[in-house]
C-alpha positions in Angstrom: 35.2 10.9 32.2 32.5 12.0 29.7 29.2 10.3 30.2 27.6 9.2 26.8 24.5 11.1 26.0 21.3 9.1 26.1 20.1 7.9 22.7 17.4 10.0 21.0 14.5 7.7 20.2 11.9 10.2 19.3 11.7 13.4 17.3 9.1 16.1 17.3 7.9 17.5 14.0 5.2 19.9 12.8 2.4 18.3 10.8 -0.9 19.3 9.2 -3.7 17.4 10.9 -6.5 16.9 8.4 -10.0 15.9 9.5 -12.8 15.4 7.0 -15.3 16.7 9.5 -13.3 19.4 11.3 -10.9 20.7 8.7 -7.2 21.1 9.0 -4.9 22.5 11.7 -1.1 22.5 12.3 0.0 20.5 15.3 3.1 18.8 16.7 3.7 15.1 16.2 6.3 12.7 17.7 8.1 10.4 15.3 10.2 7.3 16.1 13.8 8.0 15.2 15.4 5.8 12.4 19.2 6.0 12.0 21.9 3.6 10.5 24.0 1.5 12.8 27.2 0.2 11.3 28.6 -3.0 12.8 32.3 -3.5 12.5 34.3 -6.6 13.5 38.0 -6.0 14.1 37.8 -2.7 12.3 36.2 -4.3 9.2 32.7 -3.1 8.3 30.3 -6.1 8.4 26.8 -4.7 8.0 24.6 -1.6 8.3 21.1 -1.8 9.7 18.5 0.9 10.0 17.4 1.0 13.6 16.0 3.0 16.5 19.0 4.1 18.6 19.3 2.5 22.0 20.4 -1.0 23.2 22.9 -0.9 20.3 25.5 -3.2 22.0 22.7 -5.8 22.5 21.7 -5.3 18.8 25.3 -5.9 17.6 25.7 -9.0 19.8 22.3 -10.4 19.0 22.8 -9.9 15.2 26.2 -11.7 15.2 24.8 -14.7 17.1 21.3 -15.1 15.5 22.9 -14.8 12.1 25.2 -17.7 12.9 28.3 -15.5 12.5 29.6 -16.2 16.0 29.0 -19.4 18.0 28.9 -17.4 21.3 30.0 -14.2 23.0 33.1 -16.1 24.3 34.6 -15.1 20.9 34.2 -11.4 21.7 36.6 -9.4 23.8 34.7 -6.1 23.6 31.8 -4.4 22.0 31.8 -0.6 22.2 30.2 2.4 20.5 32.7 4.4 18.5 30.2 7.1 18.0 26.4 7.2 18.1 26.0 5.1 14.9 29.0 2.7 14.9 29.3 -0.5 17.0 32.8 -1.8 17.1 33.2 -5.5 17.9 36.7 -6.7 18.9 37.2 -10.5 18.9 39.5 -12.5 21.1 42.9 -13.3 19.8 41.8 -16.6 18.1 38.2 -15.5 17.5 36.8 -15.3 14.0 33.6 -14.8 12.2 32.3 -18.3 11.2 31.2 -17.2 7.7 30.7 -14.2 5.6 27.2 -12.9 6.0 24.9 -13.8 3.1 23.2 -10.5 3.4 23.4 -7.3 1.5 25.5 -4.6 3.2 22.5 -2.5 3.9 19.6 -3.9 5.9 16.4 -1.9 6.0 14.2 -1.6 9.0 11.4 -3.3 7.0 13.2 -6.5 6.0 16.1 -8.3 7.6 16.7 -10.9 4.9 16.8 -8.8 1.7 19.9 -9.8 -0.2 20.2 -13.3 1.2 21.7 -15.6 -1.5 19.2 -18.4 -1.2 16.7 -20.2 1.0 19.4 -22.7 2.0 21.7 -19.9 3.0 19.2 -18.5 5.5 18.4 -21.8 7.2 21.0 -21.1 9.9 20.9 -24.2 12.2 20.4 -23.9 15.9 22.7 -25.9 18.2 19.8 -26.2 20.7 17.2 -29.0 20.8 14.1 -26.9 20.9 11.9 -29.9 20.2 12.9 -31.5 23.5 11.7 -28.5 25.6 8.8 -29.7 27.7 7.5 -26.3 28.7 3.7 -25.8 28.7 1.9 -22.5 28.4 -1.8 -22.0 29.4 -3.8 -20.5 26.6 -5.2 -17.7 28.8 -1.6 -16.7 29.7 -0.6 -16.6 26.1 -3.7 -14.5 25.2 -2.8 -12.0 27.9 0.7 -11.3 26.6 -0.1 -8.8 23.8 -1.7 -6.5 26.4 1.3 -6.8 28.7 3.6 -6.1 25.8 1.7 -3.0 24.7 1.5 -1.7 28.3 5.3 -1.8 28.5 6.0 -0.1 25.1 6.9 3.4 26.2 8.2 4.7 22.9 5.3 3.2 20.9 2.9 4.9 23.2 4.1 8.3 22.1 4.9 7.6 18.4 2.8 4.6 17.3 5.7 3.7 15.0 7.7 0.9 16.6 7.8 -2.8 16.6 8.3 -4.7 19.9 9.7 -8.0 21.0 9.1 -9.2 24.5 10.5 -12.3 26.2 8.2 -13.9 28.8 8.3 -16.8 31.2 5.7 -19.6 30.7 3.7 -18.0 33.5 3.5 -14.7 31.7 6.2 -12.6 33.5 8.0 -10.1 31.3 11.7 -10.6 31.3 12.7 -8.0 28.8 11.2 -5.8 26.1 12.9 -4.1 23.2 11.4 -1.6 20.7 12.7 -0.7 17.2 11.6 0.4 13.8 12.8 -3.0 12.6 11.1 -6.1 13.9 14.3 -8.1 13.4 16.3 -5.5 15.3 13.9 -5.7 18.2 14.4 -9.5 18.4 18.2 -9.1 18.0 18.2 -6.6 20.9 16.4 -9.2 23.0 18.9 -11.8 21.8 21.8 -9.5 22.8 20.4 -8.9 26.2 20.0 -12.7 26.8 23.5 -13.4 25.5 25.1 -10.7 27.6 23.2 -11.9 30.7 24.3 -15.5 30.2 20.7 -16.7 29.7 21.1 -18.5 26.3 19.6 -21.0 25.6 16.2 -19.5 26.5 14.6 -22.7 27.7 10.9 -22.5 28.8 10.5 -19.0 27.4 7.9 -17.3 25.1 8.9 -14.7 22.5 6.1 -12.4 21.5 6.5 -10.0 18.5 4.1 -7.1 17.9 3.8 -7.7 14.1 3.9 -10.7 11.9 6.1 -13.7 12.4 8.5 -13.9 9.4 10.9 -16.7 8.5 13.8 -14.7 9.9 12.1 -14.2 13.3 11.4 -17.9 13.6 15.1 -18.6 12.7 16.3 -16.2 15.4 14.0 -17.7 18.0 15.3 -21.2 17.2 18.9 -19.9 17.3 18.2 -18.7 20.9 16.6 -22.0 22.0 13.1 -20.5 22.4 10.4 -23.1 22.4 7.4 -20.8 21.8 7.1 -17.9 19.3 3.9 -15.9 19.3 2.8 -13.0 17.0 0.0 -10.5 17.1 -0.3 -10.8 13.3 0.1 -13.6 10.8 3.1 -15.9 10.3 4.5 -16.6 6.8 4.5 -20.0 5.2 8.2 -20.3 5.6 8.1 -19.4 9.3 5.5 -22.1 9.8 7.6 -24.6 7.9 10.8 -23.7 9.9 9.0 -23.8 13.2 7.6 -27.3 12.4 11.0 -28.5 11.3 12.7 -27.2 14.5 10.1 -28.4 16.9 9.0 -24.9 18.0 5.5 -23.8 18.9 4.3 -21.0 16.6 1.1 -19.0 17.4 -0.3 -16.2 15.3 -3.1 -13.8 15.5 -2.8 -13.7 19.3 -5.5 -11.1 19.9 -8.2 -10.9 22.6 -9.6 -14.3 23.3 -8.4 -16.1 20.2 -5.2 -17.3 18.5 -4.1 -19.7 15.8 -1.6 -22.4 16.8 0.3 -23.4 13.6 2.9 -25.8 15.1 3.7 -27.4 18.4 0.1 -27.3 19.7 1.0 -29.9 22.5 2.7 -27.0 24.4 -0.5 -25.0 24.6 -2.7 -26.0 27.5 -6.4 -25.1 27.0 
């Protein structure tokens, strides 16, 4: 039986390195690979996302769940790669997609909600009571997570061009890390891992993202039952509003010894 080739996540390219003090010289640079992934459900094309290859089965599963298209993986009989850029999802005999995705057919790696019909359409509701999660996280532990995330980012270390999403316990243990050119893809890959491992809802967990916290990432965290979402950069106003509405703790600018707690400050123990 043929063994699938490992996905290519980086690409070497010749560049001209320009220094204002030392002049210019050619050298090799390593780029993060960006390729399309088509997700098909029962042979029907559903969506295309621009992603970094790898963990594609998790990406397909996570996307379907966090977008509210499937209630659980119990609806799915099989997810397999038809080729390197097509994930084929086969539903159980009575399984069906809950709704047509309110998303344009092409998703870029920069934005996961481009093409959504309206704000109401993207307020996918979580079935989990995140507000009732009584987890507490010590502020020094939360402050240490970006360093732990960065240390585990193998592809970022060589390219400097990937987002990351890391799932941690409240005590700071890293459960899983996923990298991708798209921040929403990185979170969906974490979601797919959790779903396929039977870990959802993710009670008592912290999701850390390497960039900003957008509305969509807050929505995905709530769909997974995650009580604490933290970001190295800023949250958006809609992300804060949704986190507040859903009873989730949202922290931004988690850098060094400081952070901003926008919602759910009762979970952060100083």
